N, C-alpha and C positions, 0 to 999 in steps of 0.2 A: 352281565358277564361281572364279577366280582373275583380277586384272589384274595387267600389268604392263606399265608404261611408256603406262598408259591404255591398252592392250590385252586384251579380254575375250578366255578361256578359259573353254574349257565346259567339262566334266567330260561323259563316256559318256550320261551318265542327261540330259544338259540337251541333248548333241544330239537323239534319241528327242522331245524332248521338241521342235527346231527342226523336224525331220522332217514333225511332223503339219503343223507349219506350213507349212513347204515345197511337204507334198502336196498340203494345201486349193489356195492358190496356181494348181499344175502346172494343178490342173483346174477352176477358176474361168479362168485362161487359155483353156484345152481349149476351154470349151463355153462362151468369148463367141467365139474363133475359129467353128465351127464356126457357132452366130444370126449371126453378120453375114453380108450377104449388101444387092445393092442391093435401096435405099429403106428399108434400116434405119438408125433414126438413134444417135450416140453413145449417145445420154442411154439407147436401150430395152437397149445395152450395159449399163451401168451400172447401173440398175435390175434388172437379172439377175443385175448382180455383188451388190448388197445382199439380192438375196434368198439368191445360195448365202452369203452371210454369215452372215445368220442363222440359214439352216436348221443350217451345221453352228456356230450361238456363239462363234462369233466375229468379235477384231473389225479394222474398218479399220486401217489401218496410214497409208492417205493424208487420211483426214475429218475436215478441220477443222487437219491440217499446216498449219505458218506462221506462223502466231498469238505466235508467243514467238519470230519474226524479225525481227516487222515486218512479215509478210506478209499478203493477206489470207484468214483460214482458210480450207482447200484447200475447195472444195462438193465432189466429189465421191470414191467407194471408189474410181472408178478414172484415168489416167490415157490418155488415148486421142488418136493424133497423128494426122492423117490427110495425106500426099503430103511438102508444102514443112514443118511443123509437125514439127521432131525432137524436143521431151519437153513433159510436164506437158498436153499438148491439151487442157480441159476439155470433159466431155462434154457438149450440151445434143440440139443439135434440127438439129444438122447430118444429112445426110442420105448415107449413104453411096449410089455409086455403080460403075458393074463398072468397073474397074481403076485403081480408088484402092487406094493402099498403106498398111496399117494399120499403127501397130505403139502394143500398149495396155500398159502400165505398171499389174502391178496386187502391193498386201501386204496383209498379212490379221497382223492374229495373237494365238495359238490360246493361253491360260494365259501372255501377259507376253513369250511368247519370240516371234519374226518372222520373216518368211518375204519375200522381195519377189525377183520374175518380169520379165520382159518381152520377147513376140515378135513380131515381121513378118509378118506377112500381107495377101493381094494379096483386092482380093473380085473373083470371076473370076479371067480370065487379065491376068496383071501386060505390059506391055510387055518386052520382053528386057531394056532396059537397068534396070528396078525392080525383076525376077525378080534379075538379077545382083546390084544393090547389097543385097538381103535376102539371099543366100544371102553374099555376102564380107563381111554383116556376123555374119550365124550361126557362121558357122567362124571367125573373126576371133578372136567369144568363148570359143569350143571352144580353139583355137591357145591362148590367155590361158590360159584354166585349167589346161590340160593343162601350161603350163608355172612354175605356183604350188608348190614341196614346202613341206613343216616345214624351217627351216633354209634356206628362200632367200631372196631376197628381194620386196618389191613389181613391185620398176623389171623380175625377170624377165616375171611378169606385163604390164607396159606395153611391157615391146621386142619381147611376142611378139606382142602386139593391132595394135602396125604394123608388123612388118615381116610378122605376115599380109596387111594390108593395100597395102602399100605393096607388093607383088609381083606385083601386076593391072596388066595396060600402061593399064590406066583408069586418069584421077590423084582415087584419092578425097578424096575431106573427112574427115578425123579431127578431132572435136568440141573442141577442148579445157577451156570453160568448164565442162561437166559429167562426173564423173569416179567408178566406185565405188565403196566405200567396206564400212567393215568395220558386223556386225549380229550382232544376240543382244540384248540385255531392250530395245532399244531399234532403229529402224530403221536409223537412221547412227548410227555410232562408226568409231570412228578401226579404221585409218588412210584414206587417201584413196588410190583404188585411179585413174590418170589411166591412158587409155587408148594414151603414149604415153613415151616415157624408154627408157632406160636399164639396161639389164641390171644386177646387182650396187648397185643402188641401191635409197634405202628403204628404210623402215620390213619389219625381220627378221621372218616369216612363222614362229610360234608351234604348237605343239601347243596345241589345240583353236581354231584360232585360225579363223572363218567370212567371209566378205567375198560378196559382189556384185560380181560381177565383168558391163561391164555398155557394151559401144561403143557408139558411137551416133556413124554413116557419114552424108556425105553426098555425093547426085553431083557436088556440085561445091563447090563453096569451102565451109568449115569455118564462115566466118565468122555468129554469128546475132545474133538481137533476139528482144527482149523483149517481147509484145506488151501494151493497155492495161490489160489484168488481171490482169498483175504475174507472171502464172504460165504459158502458150503459149511455148510457143520457138520462134521459123523461122528458117532459110534465110535471111539477106540478101539473097542474089543468087534467095530463089525457087528454085530445086534439091531435089529429094526426098532423102527420110533416112530408115537402116532403123537400129530401137536392141534389141539384145538384153540379157537381162539373166536371170542363174544365179547364186541363195547356192551360197555350197560352202563344208562344211566341211573341212578342214587336222588329220590326225591323222597319227598316225609311221605308223601303217600305209598309210595314201596317203588319198585325196581322196572324198570324197559328196558328191554333185551335189545335197541337198535338196531341191532346186523339182524335177529332171525326175523323172518318175515311175520310170525305172530307176534312177534312182541315180545316171546317165551312167554308166553300164554300160556301152552302146554305143561311145559313143563314146570312150571312158578307155582302152579294152583296143584300141579298133580304133591309139589311138596307143603302145601300147604301157605305161599307166601305171597304176600301182599303185587298183583300187579297193577304200576298204576299207568297204561298208554297215557298222553294230551291228545286227544284229537287224531288217532291213529285208524 
């Protein structure tokens, strides 16, 4: 591992370690989505995530986070945000209902290497506008991932996400206050990865850098507010929100989506982007 201008560059063996964390994160998110149903509480989903972490002998990237920054230590291993909650929803007694739109963000550390991912899904059938919001956000994430390459700039990713969202007739809100980020031996590292911006700007992407790319999109205004718990972020106009995220490794050979079960092969190949797993 080397650092250049604050960026952590991973060697191939270290990327393989990050893949272990990424696969665990992806599998836990899939299990939570499968378990989520009307009548299930967000606290029950968090308890399932804790059990799966314990079985894997892995550590939570989220539990206790924030104390170093003057925030209340985060009390859960998942962030579960429902409907008008954008990010950082604290799981608890809330009971999920048919038609809810649920975003689950989850991070895990295996042998000191982090993986971070989020997905949004419906509880039963979604209203058409909620389903479209979810898919718009998912596609924007993949469009952003596909725009990144070694030698390119972070702004290339940001611009691709913004252009993907703005291509729709519906005027979605792109949440500006929260961004993607570098990731590796810490969950949050330089550089920030905004979800809007100009191509060709920002930090240069180097071989061995890993980024968490995560658009947060709303059906209405992008203006956000933080609730009294100092964590839960909601839309000011109470419009619904979606959040998708993957951890991505960038190498000279191509891209490897560490938190996707298939490493991102299907989505990257469909876009003509080199897929470069290491012994996956």
